[in-house]
N, C-alpha and C positions, 0 to 999 in steps of 0.2 A: 791384048792386054799384058802388061809387064810385071804387075804387082797387085795381089788380091790379098785381102785380109779375112780371116774366118773370126766371127763373133759367135759364142755359143752360150747357152743357158747352164751355168754351172750346177742347177739343183735337178736337172734332168740326168739321171744316172749314166746313160749311155753317150751322152752329149760330149765330153771330152774325148772320148775313143772315136766317135763319129769325127769329130773337127780333125783329129790327127789323121785319118783314113782321106778326108777331104783335100788336106795340106798335101798329102802324098800323092793323090791322083792330080792335084794342080802342078805339081813339081814335075811330074812325069810328061805334062805337057809343056814343060820350059818355063813356067811361070815362077816367079818370086813370091814367097807366101808368108804370112804371119799369123799367129793364132792367139787370139785373149779372150777370156771371160768377157760377157758383155756388161758384168757387174763391176768390173775394174775399168771404170770410166777413163780416168785421167791416163791410166797406161794405154788404153785403147785409141785415145786421143792424139797422143804423141805418136802411135805407130799409123795411124791413119793419114798423116800428111804425107803425100806423094803416092797415095793409093788409088788404083782404078777401079775397083769393084769391091763390095763387101759381101761375103755371104754370111747371113744370118741364120743360125741354127737354132731352132726353138720354137716358137710360135708367134703371136702376134705381139706379145710383151717384149720378147727379146728384139723384134722389129721395132718398137717403139725406142727401146734403148738405143738400138744402132742409129735411128734417125738422130736422136740427140747428139750421139758422138761424132756422125758426120757432118753435122749442120753447117759448120764453117766452110766445108769442103765440097758441099753438094755431090758426095760420091754416090753413085748408083748402089743400090742394095737388090740382092736376090734373097727371098725368103725361102728357107727349106723347113718345112712343118714336120716338127715332131712332137707336137701337142694334139688337141683335140678338134680345133676349128680352122684357125688359120685362114681368116679372110684376107690377109696382106701377102700370105706366102705365095711362091710361085710353083716351088717344087715339094713333092713328097720326098722324105728320105729315101724310099726305095728308087726314085728316079734320077738321084743324084748322078751316080755313075754313068748314066746314058745322056742327060742333058746338059749337066754343068760345063763339060768341056765345050760345047757350042757356045754357051753364054761366056765362057773365059776366052773365046776367038772374037766376040765383039758381036754376034749374031743377036737377034732379036730386036727390041725397041723400047724406047725409053717411055716411061709411064710418069708423068710428073704429077704430083699432087700438092693441093694446097695446103699450107699451114696457118694457123691462128697465133697471132700475138696478143698477151695480156698485160697491162700494165697496171700495176697495184699501188694506188694512192692512198697511203695512211691517212686518216684523219688529223686534223690539228694543225697547229702552224708549222710544225717540222715536216708535214707530208711530202711537200716539194723535194726536200734534200734526200729523202728516204725512197723515193719511188723506186720500184722494181720492175724489170720487163723480161718475159718469159715467152717462149715459143713452144707452141704443141702441133703435133701432127693429128691426133685425135680430137681431143676437146678439153675444154675449160669448164671446170664445174665450181659453182659456189654454192655452199650449202651449209647445213648445219654441222657443229663440232661433234665431240664426244657424247654429249647430253642428247637424248632423243626427243628434242624440243624443236619445233618449226623455227625456221626463221622469215622474217620479213625482208623483202628484197625490190627496192625500186628499181624500174626498169626504164632506162630512157635510151630511146633509139633515133640516131643522128640529130642528136641535141633537141628532141622533142620527148616530153613525157609520154610514155606508155601506160604502165600501170604498176602498181604493187601488187606483189604476189607473196602467198603465205604458202611457203613449201618447204619440203626435206631440201631440197636443190634445186639450181637451173643448170642445164646443161647448154653450152654453145660448142656444137659441133661442126667440124669440116664434113666433107663429102665422104672421106676416109672413116671420120669417126662415127658416120651416121648408122653404122653397122656395129656399134659398140653400146655403151651406155644409154645413149639416146636411143636406140632401137629398142633396149630392154624396158624402157621408160614411156615405150608407145610412138616414138617419133618416126617420120618417113624416112626411107633409104633413098640416099641420092646417088646418082652416076658417079664414078670415081673422078671423070672429068670435071665436074660440077665445080665452079667456083664460089658457089652459095654457102650460106652458113644456116646449120639449124639451130632454134632456140627451143628447147625441150624443158617443160618444168617436169620435176618429179614429186609425185604425191602431192599435188596441191590441194589446199582446203580452203574450200569456198570461193576459188578464183579461178584464172583461166587454166585449162587443163589440157588445150590443143597445143602442137608446137607451132613454130612459124618458120616459114622458110624465108630468108633474108638475101637481099642482095649482096653481090661480092663486095661493093664497097660500103657496106653498112658498117656504122661505128655503134657499138651496144655498151653503156654505161650500165653497171650492176652496183647498187649503193646499199649496204648492208645495215638492218635495223634489228639489234639484237643485244640483249642485256648479258648474254653469255657468248662466248668465243664461237665464231663461225671458221670455214675452212673454205680456203682456195687451193683446188687440186689441179694439176696439169698433166694429163696423159696418165692419171693415176700414180705417178712417180714423183712428182715435185709438189710437196705440199707446205703450205703458208697460213698460218693463223690469221684470221680478220677480226677485228674489234669493231664496235658500233661505230657507223658512220665513215667507215673504209669505203673506198670505192675501187672497183675494176672495170676498166675500160678495155673491149675486145674489139678486134678488127682483124681481117685477113692479112698475114704476114706478107713481105716482100721475099721470104724465103720458101722455098718449096723442097719436097723430098722426092727424090728419083729413084724409080725401082727400074730394073732390067726384066723385061719380060720376052717370053717366046709365045704363049697364048695370045691371039690377035684382040683387040677391044671389044669386038663384037662377041666374045665369049663370056663377057661379065655376067648377063642374065641367067645363061646356062650353069654357070659356076656357082652364083649366088643361091638359086634354087636348091644345088646340090649341098651346098654348104648349109643351109637353113634347115633342108630335111634331115641331113646327116645329123645336125645339132639336136633335133626334137628326137630323135632316135636314141641319142646318148641319154638326153634328159628323161626319156620314160624308160630306160633301163635303171636310172637311179632311183626311180620312183617305185 
C-alpha cells in the first residue's frame, strides 16, 4: 500500500498523539500518510481520494464516521479500538505496533459489509421534488422526536401492508448494526456476512414486540402518523425531522463498507462472546 489515512476521535484525550505515532510507524515502513479528525468530514473526504487504507482510531462511532467519509471510494478500513466495546474494530491500541505493518503490506482479507439505503419522501405535493437519499452502515431509525410521546408507524413490506406499530421507534438494521441499537432493543444478532435486514420495534405499546429478519432484497416503507414531529436517524449521526404522513423507504444499498481483517471469519463467534461478556462486566461496575 502506498497511501494510508488515519482518522481519529478528537474527544479521546490520547487519540491525537496516538494518531501521530501511527503516522510515524507507517512512514518508517515507507508509506505515505495523512491524519485528520474523523469529525472534519469535508477535509477527510478531500484527503481520502487516492488512499489505499484508512486506520480508524477510536471506537465503533469513529468507524461509522469513517464509513461515511470513504463511501464514494470504498476504501478498506482498519478499526483500532480505544473505546469500551469495539464490535467493528480489528485491533486494540496495544496491538498496533505489532500488527498494523502487516496490514499495511496488504496482508489479511477483505470483509465486505452490507449497507442500507433510506429514501425520505416528504408528504404533500412537493414531496417528489424534495426527496432525500441517505446511506448507513449500522441502521436506520424512525421514532419519536424530542417529546416523550409514542408515534404510530405504518409498515409496508414489499408493497404489502404489514401492520401499524405504536412505538418509541423502529430500527432497520444491517448485520453490522444488529449488535447495536437493535440488539439493545431485544433484536437478534446476524452473522456479519449476512445480507438480511432486521426490523426491530423499540418499546412497542400493545403491538408487535418481536423483531423480523427480512430477506436481502426486501423493501420496507415506514409511514409516520403523528401530530408532533418525529425523527429519522441514520447511524446515530444524520438526523432529519419527520412530519405527519412523511414516508421513509428502506432497502439494502448497492454500496458496501470494506474492512481489512487479520482474524479469520470463523473467529466471529468467540470474539462476539468475549465482547458481550466484557460489556456486561463494564455495566456491572457502573451499577
